[in-house]
PDB file of N, H, CA, C and O in Angstrom:
ATOM      1  N   MET A   1     -12.433   5.169   3.872  1.00  0.00           N
ATOM      2  CA  MET A   1     -11.515   5.899   3.781  1.00  0.00           C
ATOM      3  C   MET A   1     -10.847   6.019   5.276  1.00  0.00           C
ATOM      4  O   MET A   1      -9.649   6.301   5.289  1.00  0.00           O
ATOM      5  N   LYS A   2     -11.438   5.851   6.408  1.00  0.00           N
ATOM      6  H   LYS A   2     -12.412   5.622   6.397  1.00  0.00           H
ATOM      7  CA  LYS A   2     -10.507   5.867   7.753  1.00  0.00           C
ATOM      8  C   LYS A   2      -9.499   4.582   7.933  1.00  0.00           C
ATOM      9  O   LYS A   2      -8.365   4.621   8.410  1.00  0.00           O
ATOM     10  N   SER A   3     -10.229   3.383   7.407  1.00  0.00           N
ATOM     11  H   SER A   3     -11.150   3.351   7.020  1.00  0.00           H
ATOM     12  CA  SER A   3      -9.463   2.269   7.234  1.00  0.00           C
ATOM     13  C   SER A   3      -8.268   2.356   6.428  1.00  0.00           C
ATOM     14  O   SER A   3      -7.204   1.935   6.882  1.00  0.00           O
ATOM     15  N   LEU A   4      -8.346   2.884   5.227  1.00  0.00           N
ATOM     16  H   LEU A   4      -9.210   3.226   4.858  1.00  0.00           H
ATOM     17  CA  LEU A   4      -7.496   2.876   4.467  1.00  0.00           C
ATOM     18  C   LEU A   4      -6.473   3.816   4.905  1.00  0.00           C
ATOM     19  O   LEU A   4      -5.345   3.586   4.470  1.00  0.00           O
ATOM     20  N   ARG A   5      -6.619   4.844   5.685  1.00  0.00           N
ATOM     21  H   ARG A   5      -7.536   5.031   6.039  1.00  0.00           H
ATOM     22  CA  ARG A   5      -5.554   5.933   6.062  1.00  0.00           C
ATOM     23  C   ARG A   5      -4.971   5.157   7.165  1.00  0.00           C
ATOM     24  O   ARG A   5      -3.747   5.262   7.245  1.00  0.00           O
ATOM     25  N   THR A   6      -5.566   4.368   8.075  1.00  0.00           N
ATOM     26  H   THR A   6      -6.561   4.282   8.009  1.00  0.00           H
ATOM     27  CA  THR A   6      -4.663   3.554   9.232  1.00  0.00           C
ATOM     28  C   THR A   6      -3.892   2.505   8.616  1.00  0.00           C
ATOM     29  O   THR A   6      -2.876   2.063   9.153  1.00  0.00           O
ATOM     30  N   THR A   7      -4.343   2.075   7.477  1.00  0.00           N
ATOM     31  H   THR A   7      -5.168   2.434   7.041  1.00  0.00           H
ATOM     32  CA  THR A   7      -3.461   0.738   6.673  1.00  0.00           C
ATOM     33  C   THR A   7      -2.246   1.533   5.935  1.00  0.00           C
ATOM     34  O   THR A   7      -1.134   1.017   5.821  1.00  0.00           O
ATOM     35  N   LEU A   8      -2.525   2.712   5.491  1.00  0.00           N
ATOM     36  H   LEU A   8      -3.429   3.131   5.584  1.00  0.00           H
ATOM     37  CA  LEU A   8      -1.325   3.468   4.896  1.00  0.00           C
ATOM     38  C   LEU A   8      -0.413   4.000   6.083  1.00  0.00           C
ATOM     39  O   LEU A   8       0.772   3.670   6.038  1.00  0.00           O
ATOM     40  N   GLU A   9      -0.764   4.647   6.947  1.00  0.00           N
ATOM     41  H   GLU A   9      -1.726   4.916   6.984  1.00  0.00           H
ATOM     42  CA  GLU A   9       0.120   4.864   8.300  1.00  0.00           C
ATOM     43  C   GLU A   9       0.695   3.671   8.620  1.00  0.00           C
ATOM     44  O   GLU A   9       1.914   3.812   8.716  1.00  0.00           O
ATOM     45  N   ALA A  10       0.276   2.389   8.856  1.00  0.00           N
ATOM     46  H   ALA A  10      -0.715   2.275   8.777  1.00  0.00           H
ATOM     47  CA  ALA A  10       1.143   1.605   9.154  1.00  0.00           C
ATOM     48  C   ALA A  10       1.933   0.959   8.204  1.00  0.00           C
ATOM     49  O   ALA A  10       2.768   0.189   8.678  1.00  0.00           O
ATOM     50  N   ILE A  11       1.893   1.075   6.889  1.00  0.00           N
ATOM     51  H   ILE A  11       1.215   1.701   6.504  1.00  0.00           H
ATOM     52  CA  ILE A  11       2.754   0.821   5.977  1.00  0.00           C
ATOM     53  C   ILE A  11       3.811   2.016   6.157  1.00  0.00           C
ATOM     54  O   ILE A  11       4.982   1.703   5.939  1.00  0.00           O
ATOM     55  N   ARG A  12       3.616   3.012   6.436  1.00  0.00           N
ATOM     56  H   ARG A  12       2.666   3.266   6.613  1.00  0.00           H
ATOM     57  CA  ARG A  12       4.581   4.143   6.522  1.00  0.00           C
ATOM     58  C   ARG A  12       5.574   3.989   7.663  1.00  0.00           C
ATOM     59  O   ARG A  12       6.793   4.154   7.623  1.00  0.00           O
ATOM     60  N   LYS A  13       4.727   3.604   8.788  1.00  0.00           N
ATOM     61  H   LYS A  13       3.736   3.470   8.819  1.00  0.00           H
ATOM     62  CA  LYS A  13       5.532   3.272   9.946  1.00  0.00           C
ATOM     63  C   LYS A  13       6.319   1.896  10.048  1.00  0.00           C
ATOM     64  O   LYS A  13       7.090   1.765  10.998  1.00  0.00           O
ATOM     65  N   GLY A  14       6.192   0.973   9.232  1.00  0.00           N
ATOM     66  H   GLY A  14       5.565   1.080   8.460  1.00  0.00           H
ATOM     67  CA  GLY A  14       6.843  -0.032   9.255  1.00  0.00           C
ATOM     68  C   GLY A  14       7.953   0.066   7.978  1.00  0.00           C
ATOM     69  O   GLY A  14       8.715  -0.892   7.848  1.00  0.00           O
ATOM     70  N   LEU A  15       8.059   1.134   7.089  1.00  0.00           N
ATOM     71  H   LEU A  15       7.441   1.913   7.194  1.00  0.00           H
ATOM     72  CA  LEU A  15       9.024   1.597   6.346  1.00  0.00           C
ATOM     73  C   LEU A  15       9.931   2.493   7.003  1.00  0.00           C
ATOM     74  O   LEU A  15      11.028   2.781   6.525  1.00  0.00           O
ATOM     75  N   GLY A  16       9.459   2.978   8.182  1.00  0.00           N
ATOM     76  H   GLY A  16       8.568   2.744   8.570  1.00  0.00           H
ATOM     77  CA  GLY A  16      10.439   4.207   8.732  1.00  0.00           C
ATOM     78  C   GLY A  16      11.645   3.744   9.014  1.00  0.00           C
ATOM     79  O   GLY A  16      12.029   2.578   9.097  1.00  0.00           O
ATOM     80  N   ALA A  17      12.480   5.206   9.221  1.00  0.00           N
ATOM     81  H   ALA A  17      12.167   6.154   9.154  1.00  0.00           H
ATOM     82  CA  ALA A  17      14.122   4.819   9.454  1.00  0.00           C
ATOM     83  C   ALA A  17      13.821   4.118  10.990  1.00  0.00           C
ATOM     84  O   ALA A  17      14.570   3.170  11.228  1.00  0.00           O
ATOM     85  N   ASP A  18      13.003   4.391  11.880  1.00  0.00           N
ATOM     86  H   ASP A  18      12.395   5.161  11.687  1.00  0.00           H
ATOM     87  CA  ASP A  18      13.056   3.814  13.200  1.00  0.00           C
ATOM     88  C   ASP A  18      12.712   2.521  13.248  1.00  0.00           C
ATOM     89  O   ASP A  18      12.612   2.027  14.371  1.00  0.00           O
ATOM     90  N   THR A  19      12.511   1.867  12.336  1.00  0.00           N
ATOM     91  H   THR A  19      12.592   2.269  11.424  1.00  0.00           H
ATOM     92  CA  THR A  19      12.320   0.319  12.204  1.00  0.00           C
ATOM     93  C   THR A  19      13.404  -0.329  11.600  1.00  0.00           C
ATOM     94  O   THR A  19      13.346  -0.788  10.460  1.00  0.00           O
ATOM     95  N   PRO A  20      14.607  -0.395  12.480  1.00  0.00           N
ATOM     96  CA  PRO A  20      15.950  -1.332  11.678  1.00  0.00           C
ATOM     97  C   PRO A  20      15.563  -2.597  11.348  1.00  0.00           C
ATOM     98  O   PRO A  20      16.262  -3.176  10.516  1.00  0.00           O
ATOM     99  N   ASP A  21      14.400  -3.295  11.902  1.00  0.00           N
ATOM    100  H   ASP A  21      13.832  -2.825  12.577  1.00  0.00           H
ATOM    101  CA  ASP A  21      14.302  -4.838  11.467  1.00  0.00           C
ATOM    102  C   ASP A  21      13.165  -5.043  10.605  1.00  0.00           C
ATOM    103  O   ASP A  21      12.219  -5.668  11.084  1.00  0.00           O
ATOM    104  N   LEU A  22      13.084  -4.594   9.328  1.00  0.00           N
ATOM    105  H   LEU A  22      13.853  -4.086   8.939  1.00  0.00           H
ATOM    106  CA  LEU A  22      12.103  -4.603   8.517  1.00  0.00           C
ATOM    107  C   LEU A  22      11.297  -5.809   8.549  1.00  0.00           C
ATOM    108  O   LEU A  22      12.049  -6.781   8.473  1.00  0.00           O
ATOM    109  N   ASN A  23      10.146  -6.130   8.626  1.00  0.00           N
ATOM    110  H   ASN A  23       9.535  -5.341   8.688  1.00  0.00           H
ATOM    111  CA  ASN A  23       9.489  -7.191   8.587  1.00  0.00           C
ATOM    112  C   ASN A  23       8.732  -7.166   6.870  1.00  0.00           C
ATOM    113  O   ASN A  23       7.687  -6.563   6.626  1.00  0.00           O
ATOM    114  N   PHE A  24       9.210  -7.637   6.251  1.00  0.00           N
ATOM    115  H   PHE A  24      10.059  -8.126   6.449  1.00  0.00           H
ATOM    116  CA  PHE A  24       8.768  -7.839   4.875  1.00  0.00           C
ATOM    117  C   PHE A  24       7.581  -8.437   4.682  1.00  0.00           C
ATOM    118  O   PHE A  24       6.916  -7.942   3.772  1.00  0.00           O
ATOM    119  N   ASP A  25       7.112  -9.336   5.246  1.00  0.00           N
ATOM    120  H   ASP A  25       7.652  -9.739   5.985  1.00  0.00           H
ATOM    121  CA  ASP A  25       5.745 -10.115   5.305  1.00  0.00           C
ATOM    122  C   ASP A  25       4.790  -9.405   5.820  1.00  0.00           C
ATOM    123  O   ASP A  25       3.656  -9.585   5.376  1.00  0.00           O
ATOM    124  N   VAL A  26       4.970  -8.593   6.698  1.00  0.00           N
ATOM    125  H   VAL A  26       5.891  -8.448   7.059  1.00  0.00           H
ATOM    126  CA  VAL A  26       3.915  -7.675   7.478  1.00  0.00           C
ATOM    127  C   VAL A  26       3.531  -6.315   6.509  1.00  0.00           C
ATOM    128  O   VAL A  26       2.390  -5.948   6.228  1.00  0.00           O
ATOM    129  N   VAL A  27       4.783  -5.690   6.090  1.00  0.00           N
ATOM    130  H   VAL A  27       5.710  -5.988   6.318  1.00  0.00           H
ATOM    131  CA  VAL A  27       4.727  -4.615   5.169  1.00  0.00           C
ATOM    132  C   VAL A  27       3.820  -5.052   3.962  1.00  0.00           C
ATOM    133  O   VAL A  27       2.777  -4.536   3.560  1.00  0.00           O
ATOM    134  N   LEU A  28       4.521  -6.172   3.486  1.00  0.00           N
ATOM    135  H   LEU A  28       5.368  -6.591   3.812  1.00  0.00           H
ATOM    136  CA  LEU A  28       3.764  -6.825   2.058  1.00  0.00           C
ATOM    137  C   LEU A  28       2.100  -6.994   2.234  1.00  0.00           C
ATOM    138  O   LEU A  28       1.295  -6.586   1.396  1.00  0.00           O
ATOM    139  N   HIS A  29       1.845  -7.482   3.129  1.00  0.00           N
ATOM    140  H   HIS A  29       2.499  -7.813   3.809  1.00  0.00           H
ATOM    141  CA  HIS A  29       0.625  -7.959   3.775  1.00  0.00           C
ATOM    142  C   HIS A  29      -0.485  -6.660   3.825  1.00  0.00           C
ATOM    143  O   HIS A  29      -1.630  -6.534   3.391  1.00  0.00           O
ATOM    144  N   ARG A  30       0.516  -5.686   4.636  1.00  0.00           N
ATOM    145  H   ARG A  30       1.446  -5.789   4.989  1.00  0.00           H
ATOM    146  CA  ARG A  30      -0.522  -4.417   4.480  1.00  0.00           C
ATOM    147  C   ARG A  30      -0.602  -3.619   3.189  1.00  0.00           C
ATOM    148  O   ARG A  30      -1.721  -3.170   2.937  1.00  0.00           O
ATOM    149  N   VAL A  31       0.283  -3.380   2.399  1.00  0.00           N
ATOM    150  H   VAL A  31       1.191  -3.744   2.603  1.00  0.00           H
ATOM    151  CA  VAL A  31       0.409  -3.196   1.141  1.00  0.00           C
ATOM    152  C   VAL A  31      -0.963  -4.078   0.358  1.00  0.00           C
ATOM    153  O   VAL A  31      -1.891  -3.467  -0.172  1.00  0.00           O
ATOM    154  N   ALA A  32      -0.906  -5.119   0.392  1.00  0.00           N
ATOM    155  H   ALA A  32      -0.153  -5.616   0.823  1.00  0.00           H
ATOM    156  CA  ALA A  32      -1.983  -5.825  -0.321  1.00  0.00           C
ATOM    157  C   ALA A  32      -3.365  -5.245   0.395  1.00  0.00           C
ATOM    158  O   ALA A  32      -4.216  -4.754  -0.346  1.00  0.00           O
ATOM    159  N   ASP A  33      -3.550  -5.285   1.524  1.00  0.00           N
ATOM    160  H   ASP A  33      -2.859  -5.684   2.126  1.00  0.00           H
ATOM    161  CA  ASP A  33      -4.630  -4.843   2.071  1.00  0.00           C
ATOM    162  C   ASP A  33      -4.914  -3.378   1.674  1.00  0.00           C
ATOM    163  O   ASP A  33      -6.085  -3.150   1.371  1.00  0.00           O
ATOM    164  N   ALA A  34      -4.222  -2.553   1.632  1.00  0.00           N
ATOM    165  H   ALA A  34      -3.270  -2.737   1.878  1.00  0.00           H
ATOM    166  CA  ALA A  34      -4.460  -1.020   1.144  1.00  0.00           C
ATOM    167  C   ALA A  34      -4.938  -1.484  -0.222  1.00  0.00           C
ATOM    168  O   ALA A  34      -6.117  -1.349  -0.550  1.00  0.00           O
ATOM    169  N   GLY A  35      -4.132  -1.965  -0.924  1.00  0.00           N
ATOM    170  H   GLY A  35      -3.175  -2.074  -0.657  1.00  0.00           H
ATOM    171  CA  GLY A  35      -4.789  -2.245  -2.527  1.00  0.00           C
ATOM    172  C   GLY A  35      -6.331  -2.473  -2.584  1.00  0.00           C
ATOM    173  O   GLY A  35      -7.220  -1.883  -3.197  1.00  0.00           O
ATOM    174  N   SER A  36      -6.338  -3.596  -1.680  1.00  0.00           N
ATOM    175  H   SER A  36      -5.616  -4.075  -1.182  1.00  0.00           H
ATOM    176  CA  SER A  36      -7.662  -4.177  -1.954  1.00  0.00           C
ATOM    177  C   SER A  36      -9.041  -3.071  -1.175  1.00  0.00           C
ATOM    178  O   SER A  36     -10.242  -3.110  -1.443  1.00  0.00           O
ATOM    179  N   GLN A  37      -8.324  -2.157  -0.172  1.00  0.00           N
ATOM    180  H   GLN A  37      -7.349  -2.125   0.046  1.00  0.00           H
ATOM    181  CA  GLN A  37      -9.371  -1.062   0.324  1.00  0.00           C
ATOM    182  C   GLN A  37      -9.574  -0.161  -0.752  1.00  0.00           C
ATOM    183  O   GLN A  37     -10.667   0.376  -0.935  1.00  0.00           O
ATOM    184  N   LEU A  38      -8.644   0.025  -1.432  1.00  0.00           N
ATOM    185  H   LEU A  38      -7.757  -0.411  -1.283  1.00  0.00           H
ATOM    186  CA  LEU A  38      -8.661   0.844  -2.643  1.00  0.00           C
ATOM    187  C   LEU A  38      -9.567   0.520  -3.699  1.00  0.00           C
ATOM    188  O   LEU A  38     -10.319   1.325  -4.250  1.00  0.00           O
ATOM    189  N   GLY A  39      -9.433  -0.980  -4.015  1.00  0.00           N
ATOM    190  H   GLY A  39      -8.823  -1.633  -3.568  1.00  0.00           H
ATOM    191  CA  GLY A  39     -10.030  -1.507  -4.924  1.00  0.00           C
ATOM    192  C   GLY A  39     -11.659  -1.382  -4.720  1.00  0.00           C
ATOM    193  O   GLY A  39     -12.456  -1.063  -5.603  1.00  0.00           O
ATOM    194  N   ARG A  40     -11.979  -1.716  -3.315  1.00  0.00           N
ATOM    195  H   ARG A  40     -11.332  -1.976  -2.597  1.00  0.00           H
ATOM    196  CA  ARG A  40     -13.447  -1.345  -3.095  1.00  0.00           C
ATOM    197  C   ARG A  40     -13.909  -0.109  -2.886  1.00  0.00           C
ATOM    198  O   ARG A  40     -15.130   0.036  -2.816  1.00  0.00           O
ATOM    199  N   LEU A  41     -13.111   0.935  -2.755  1.00  0.00           N
ATOM    200  H   LEU A  41     -12.119   0.817  -2.811  1.00  0.00           H
ATOM    201  CA  LEU A  41     -13.448   2.240  -2.921  1.00  0.00           C
ATOM    202  C   LEU A  41     -13.697   2.842  -4.430  1.00  0.00           C
ATOM    203  O   LEU A  41     -14.636   3.542  -4.811  1.00  0.00           O
ATOM    204  N   GLN A  42     -12.659   2.396  -5.112  1.00  0.00           N
ATOM    205  H   GLN A  42     -11.896   1.828  -4.803  1.00  0.00           H
ATOM    206  CA  GLN A  42     -13.031   2.380  -6.664  1.00  0.00           C
ATOM    207  C   GLN A  42     -14.260   1.811  -7.373  1.00  0.00           C
ATOM    208  O   GLN A  42     -14.877   2.441  -8.232  1.00  0.00           O
ATOM    209  N   VAL A  43     -14.589   0.535  -6.946  1.00  0.00           N
ATOM    210  H   VAL A  43     -14.088   0.023  -6.248  1.00  0.00           H
ATOM    211  CA  VAL A  43     -16.060   0.279  -7.239  1.00  0.00           C
ATOM    212  C   VAL A  43     -17.404   0.733  -6.507  1.00  0.00           C
ATOM    213  O   VAL A  43     -18.519   0.810  -7.023  1.00  0.00           O
ATOM    214  N   THR A  44     -17.096   0.976  -5.371  1.00  0.00           N
ATOM    215  H   THR A  44     -16.190   0.913  -4.952  1.00  0.00           H
ATOM    216  CA  THR A  44     -18.241   1.542  -4.640  1.00  0.00           C
ATOM    217  C   THR A  44     -18.566   2.902  -4.233  1.00  0.00           C
ATOM    218  O   THR A  44     -19.606   3.270  -3.689  1.00  0.00           O
ATOM    219  N   CYS A  45     -17.595   3.580  -4.546  1.00  0.00           N
ATOM    220  H   CYS A  45     -16.749   3.280  -4.988  1.00  0.00           H
ATOM    221  CA  CYS A  45     -17.442   5.210  -4.443  1.00  0.00           C
ATOM    222  C   CYS A  45     -17.683   5.988  -5.410  1.00  0.00           C
ATOM    223  O   CYS A  45     -16.693   6.489  -5.943  1.00  0.00           O
ATOM    224  N   CYS A  46     -19.001   6.333  -5.933  1.00  0.00           N
ATOM    225  H   CYS A  46     -19.804   5.926  -5.499  1.00  0.00           H
ATOM    226  CA  CYS A  46     -19.200   7.101  -6.842  1.00  0.00           C
ATOM    227  C   CYS A  46     -18.736   8.531  -7.102  1.00  0.00           C
ATOM    228  O   CYS A  46     -19.554   9.449  -7.164  1.00  0.00           O
ATOM    229  N   ALA A  47     -17.558   8.703  -7.238  1.00  0.00           N
ATOM    230  H   ALA A  47     -16.894   7.957  -7.187  1.00  0.00           H
ATOM    231  CA  ALA A  47     -16.638  10.016  -7.002  1.00  0.00           C
ATOM    232  C   ALA A  47     -15.813  10.265  -8.122  1.00  0.00           C
ATOM    233  O   ALA A  47     -14.632  10.445  -7.826  1.00  0.00           O
ATOM    234  N   PRO A  48     -16.100  10.329  -9.354  1.00  0.00           N
ATOM    235  CA  PRO A  48     -15.199  10.182 -10.532  1.00  0.00           C
ATOM    236  C   PRO A  48     -13.782  11.045 -10.318  1.00  0.00           C
ATOM    237  O   PRO A  48     -12.702  10.729 -10.816  1.00  0.00           O
ATOM    238  N   LYS A  49     -14.008  12.102  -9.540  1.00  0.00           N
ATOM    239  H   LYS A  49     -14.885  12.358  -9.135  1.00  0.00           H
ATOM    240  CA  LYS A  49     -12.887  12.842  -9.498  1.00  0.00           C
ATOM    241  C   LYS A  49     -11.582  11.996  -8.483  1.00  0.00           C
ATOM    242  O   LYS A  49     -10.364  12.132  -8.599  1.00  0.00           O
ATOM    243  N   ARG A  50     -12.280  11.192  -7.584  1.00  0.00           N
ATOM    244  H   ARG A  50     -13.269  11.082  -7.490  1.00  0.00           H
ATOM    245  CA  ARG A  50     -11.254  10.511  -6.842  1.00  0.00           C
ATOM    246  C   ARG A  50     -10.407   9.410  -7.868  1.00  0.00           C
ATOM    247  O   ARG A  50      -9.214   9.228  -7.625  1.00  0.00           O
ATOM    248  N   ASN A  51     -10.909   8.843  -8.766  1.00  0.00           N
ATOM    249  H   ASN A  51     -11.878   8.991  -8.964  1.00  0.00           H
ATOM    250  CA  ASN A  51     -10.021   8.022  -9.365  1.00  0.00           C
ATOM    251  C   ASN A  51      -8.686   8.031  -9.783  1.00  0.00           C
ATOM    252  O   ASN A  51      -7.876   7.109  -9.693  1.00  0.00           O
ATOM    253  N   VAL A  52      -8.511   9.246 -10.287  1.00  0.00           N
ATOM    254  H   VAL A  52      -9.169   9.996 -10.360  1.00  0.00           H
ATOM    255  CA  VAL A  52      -7.211   9.796 -10.323  1.00  0.00           C
ATOM    256  C   VAL A  52      -6.433   9.503  -8.970  1.00  0.00           C
ATOM    257  O   VAL A  52      -5.432   8.788  -9.027  1.00  0.00           O
ATOM    258  N   LEU A  53      -6.855  10.030  -7.746  1.00  0.00           N
ATOM    259  H   LEU A  53      -7.668  10.611  -7.699  1.00  0.00           H
ATOM    260  CA  LEU A  53      -6.080   9.693  -6.514  1.00  0.00           C
ATOM    261  C   LEU A  53      -5.993   8.285  -6.399  1.00  0.00           C
ATOM    262  O   LEU A  53      -4.980   7.816  -5.880  1.00  0.00           O
ATOM    263  N   TYR A  54      -6.899   7.530  -6.803  1.00  0.00           N
ATOM    264  H   TYR A  54      -7.722   7.911  -7.224  1.00  0.00           H
ATOM    265  CA  TYR A  54      -6.976   5.969  -6.244  1.00  0.00           C
ATOM    266  C   TYR A  54      -5.716   5.269  -7.112  1.00  0.00           C
ATOM    267  O   TYR A  54      -4.826   4.484  -6.785  1.00  0.00           O
ATOM    268  N   THR A  55      -6.013   5.827  -8.178  1.00  0.00           N
ATOM    269  H   THR A  55      -6.736   6.465  -8.444  1.00  0.00           H
ATOM    270  CA  THR A  55      -5.015   5.360  -9.347  1.00  0.00           C
ATOM    271  C   THR A  55      -3.620   5.523  -9.056  1.00  0.00           C
ATOM    272  O   THR A  55      -2.790   4.628  -9.217  1.00  0.00           O
ATOM    273  N   GLU A  56      -3.308   6.969  -8.514  1.00  0.00           N
ATOM    274  H   GLU A  56      -3.983   7.695  -8.383  1.00  0.00           H
ATOM    275  CA  GLU A  56      -2.125   7.106  -8.136  1.00  0.00           C
ATOM    276  C   GLU A  56      -1.470   6.533  -6.843  1.00  0.00           C
ATOM    277  O   GLU A  56      -0.254   6.481  -6.660  1.00  0.00           O
ATOM    278  N   ILE A  57      -2.517   6.071  -5.885  1.00  0.00           N
ATOM    279  H   ILE A  57      -3.505   6.114  -6.034  1.00  0.00           H
ATOM    280  CA  ILE A  57      -2.192   5.373  -4.776  1.00  0.00           C
ATOM    281  C   ILE A  57      -1.764   4.104  -4.981  1.00  0.00           C
ATOM    282  O   ILE A  57      -0.856   3.594  -4.324  1.00  0.00           O
ATOM    283  N   LEU A  58      -2.494   3.439  -6.045  1.00  0.00           N
ATOM    284  H   LEU A  58      -3.232   3.853  -6.578  1.00  0.00           H
ATOM    285  CA  LEU A  58      -2.357   2.070  -6.387  1.00  0.00           C
ATOM    286  C   LEU A  58      -0.772   2.171  -7.044  1.00  0.00           C
ATOM    287  O   LEU A  58       0.086   1.472  -6.504  1.00  0.00           O
ATOM    288  N   GLN A  59      -0.434   2.913  -8.040  1.00  0.00           N
ATOM    289  H   GLN A  59      -1.130   3.481  -8.479  1.00  0.00           H
ATOM    290  CA  GLN A  59       0.701   2.664  -8.407  1.00  0.00           C
ATOM    291  C   GLN A  59       1.762   2.938  -7.724  1.00  0.00           C
ATOM    292  O   GLN A  59       2.806   2.347  -8.004  1.00  0.00           O
ATOM    293  N   ASN A  60       1.726   3.884  -6.692  1.00  0.00           N
ATOM    294  H   ASN A  60       0.879   4.363  -6.465  1.00  0.00           H
ATOM    295  CA  ASN A  60       2.890   3.965  -5.581  1.00  0.00           C
ATOM    296  C   ASN A  60       2.703   2.791  -4.691  1.00  0.00           C
ATOM    297  O   ASN A  60       3.772   2.393  -4.228  1.00  0.00           O
ATOM    298  N   LEU A  61       1.600   2.085  -4.297  1.00  0.00           N
ATOM    299  H   LEU A  61       0.732   2.408  -4.673  1.00  0.00           H
ATOM    300  CA  LEU A  61       1.566   0.746  -3.701  1.00  0.00           C
ATOM    301  C   LEU A  61       2.485  -0.164  -4.262  1.00  0.00           C
ATOM    302  O   LEU A  61       3.488  -0.674  -3.763  1.00  0.00           O
ATOM    303  N   ASN A  62       1.892  -0.308  -5.577  1.00  0.00           N
ATOM    304  H   ASN A  62       1.077   0.106  -5.983  1.00  0.00           H
ATOM    305  CA  ASN A  62       2.717  -1.409  -6.610  1.00  0.00           C
ATOM    306  C   ASN A  62       4.674  -1.134  -6.588  1.00  0.00           C
ATOM    307  O   ASN A  62       5.633  -1.905  -6.541  1.00  0.00           O
ATOM    308  N   THR A  63       4.524   0.336  -6.649  1.00  0.00           N
ATOM    309  H   THR A  63       3.746   0.962  -6.687  1.00  0.00           H
ATOM    310  CA  THR A  63       6.216   0.815  -6.592  1.00  0.00           C
ATOM    311  C   THR A  63       6.872   0.120  -5.404  1.00  0.00           C
ATOM    312  O   THR A  63       7.853  -0.605  -5.568  1.00  0.00           O
ATOM    313  N   VAL A  64       6.320   0.343  -4.188  1.00  0.00           N
ATOM    314  H   VAL A  64       5.523   0.932  -4.054  1.00  0.00           H
ATOM    315  CA  VAL A  64       6.582  -0.335  -2.897  1.00  0.00           C
ATOM    316  C   VAL A  64       6.566  -1.728  -2.649  1.00  0.00           C
ATOM    317  O   VAL A  64       7.391  -2.244  -1.895  1.00  0.00           O
ATOM    318  N   GLN A  65       5.555  -2.467  -3.314  1.00  0.00           N
ATOM    319  H   GLN A  65       4.885  -2.047  -3.926  1.00  0.00           H
ATOM    320  CA  GLN A  65       5.730  -3.740  -3.573  1.00  0.00           C
ATOM    321  C   GLN A  65       6.703  -4.539  -4.113  1.00  0.00           C
ATOM    322  O   GLN A  65       7.318  -5.515  -3.685  1.00  0.00           O
ATOM    323  N   VAL A  66       6.719  -3.823  -5.314  1.00  0.00           N
ATOM    324  H   VAL A  66       6.219  -3.029  -5.662  1.00  0.00           H
ATOM    325  CA  VAL A  66       7.828  -4.314  -6.119  1.00  0.00           C
ATOM    326  C   VAL A  66       9.681  -4.191  -5.468  1.00  0.00           C
ATOM    327  O   VAL A  66      10.617  -4.989  -5.528  1.00  0.00           O
ATOM    328  N   ALA A  67       9.570  -3.000  -4.964  1.00  0.00           N
ATOM    329  H   ALA A  67       8.810  -2.352  -4.915  1.00  0.00           H
ATOM    330  CA  ALA A  67      10.905  -2.485  -4.231  1.00  0.00           C
ATOM    331  C   ALA A  67      11.130  -3.605  -3.127  1.00  0.00           C
ATOM    332  O   ALA A  67      12.120  -4.334  -3.055  1.00  0.00           O
ATOM    333  N   LEU A  68      10.107  -3.607  -2.340  1.00  0.00           N
ATOM    334  H   LEU A  68       9.303  -3.015  -2.399  1.00  0.00           H
ATOM    335  CA  LEU A  68      10.179  -4.785  -1.078  1.00  0.00           C
ATOM    336  C   LEU A  68      10.595  -6.017  -1.598  1.00  0.00           C
ATOM    337  O   LEU A  68      11.748  -6.401  -1.401  1.00  0.00           O
ATOM    338  N   SER A  69       9.742  -6.722  -2.279  1.00  0.00           N
ATOM    339  H   SER A  69       8.805  -6.409  -2.440  1.00  0.00           H
ATOM    340  CA  SER A  69       9.975  -8.133  -3.145  1.00  0.00           C
ATOM    341  C   SER A  69      11.710  -8.353  -3.605  1.00  0.00           C
ATOM    342  O   SER A  69      12.504  -9.273  -3.406  1.00  0.00           O
ATOM    343  N   LYS A  70      11.823  -6.928  -4.356  1.00  0.00           N
ATOM    344  H   LYS A  70      11.178  -6.181  -4.517  1.00  0.00           H
ATOM    345  CA  LYS A  70      13.193  -6.846  -4.972  1.00  0.00           C
ATOM    346  C   LYS A  70      14.478  -7.142  -3.874  1.00  0.00           C
ATOM    347  O   LYS A  70      15.458  -7.878  -3.990  1.00  0.00           O
ATOM    348  N   GLU A  71      14.003  -6.169  -2.664  1.00  0.00           N
ATOM    349  H   GLU A  71      13.206  -5.572  -2.570  1.00  0.00           H
ATOM    350  CA  GLU A  71      14.956  -6.254  -1.692  1.00  0.00           C
ATOM    351  C   GLU A  71      15.013  -7.622  -0.908  1.00  0.00           C
ATOM    352  O   GLU A  71      16.064  -8.114  -0.496  1.00  0.00           O
ATOM    353  N   ARG A  72      13.871  -8.132  -0.764  1.00  0.00           N
ATOM    354  H   ARG A  72      13.017  -7.732  -1.098  1.00  0.00           H
ATOM    355  CA  ARG A  72      13.868  -9.481  -0.079  1.00  0.00           C
ATOM    356  C   ARG A  72      14.020 -10.544  -0.855  1.00  0.00           C
ATOM    357  O   ARG A  72      14.012 -11.659  -0.332  1.00  0.00           O
ATOM    358  N   GLY A  73      14.185 -10.398  -2.237  1.00  0.00           N
ATOM    359  H   GLY A  73      14.191  -9.493  -2.662  1.00  0.00           H
ATOM    360  CA  GLY A  73      14.883 -11.372  -2.975  1.00  0.00           C
ATOM    361  C   GLY A  73      13.931 -12.229  -3.633  1.00  0.00           C
ATOM    362  O   GLY A  73      14.198 -13.397  -3.914  1.00  0.00           O
ATOM    363  N   THR A  74      12.700 -11.614  -3.916  1.00  0.00           N
ATOM    364  H   THR A  74      12.483 -10.664  -3.688  1.00  0.00           H
ATOM    365  CA  THR A  74      11.482 -12.495  -4.625  1.00  0.00           C
ATOM    366  C   THR A  74      10.867 -11.947  -5.558  1.00  0.00           C
ATOM    367  O   THR A  74       9.844 -12.406  -6.065  1.00  0.00           O
ATOM    368  N   GLY A  75      11.435 -10.886  -5.890  1.00  0.00           N
ATOM    369  H   GLY A  75      12.266 -10.513  -5.478  1.00  0.00           H
ATOM    370  CA  GLY A  75      10.749 -10.019  -7.075  1.00  0.00           C
ATOM    371  C   GLY A  75      11.285 -10.481  -8.531  1.00  0.00           C
ATOM    372  O   GLY A  75      12.164 -11.336  -8.630  1.00  0.00           O
ATOM    373  N   HIS A  76      10.826  -9.994  -9.405  1.00  0.00           N
ATOM    374  H   HIS A  76      10.112  -9.299  -9.325  1.00  0.00           H
ATOM    375  CA  HIS A  76      10.766 -10.458 -10.728  1.00  0.00           C
ATOM    376  C   HIS A  76      11.959  -9.707 -11.478  1.00  0.00           C
ATOM    377  O   HIS A  76      12.162  -9.913 -12.675  1.00  0.00           O
TER     378      HIS A  76
END
């Protein structure tokens, strides 16, 4: 969870208003890292109540990934 928190904070910082030169590749890589960290938590952490939270975070990461890819011109 600590690692995931750090990754999510890095994504937020990378998307912040104080980041005029958005590096799409870096942020997209961090989004992928966060998704993989969440996937590990889903399979290894036996806390069914957290699955709702994990699913919501994954959906939000997907929204970020789609928006960034579209903005970059590589979206579907």
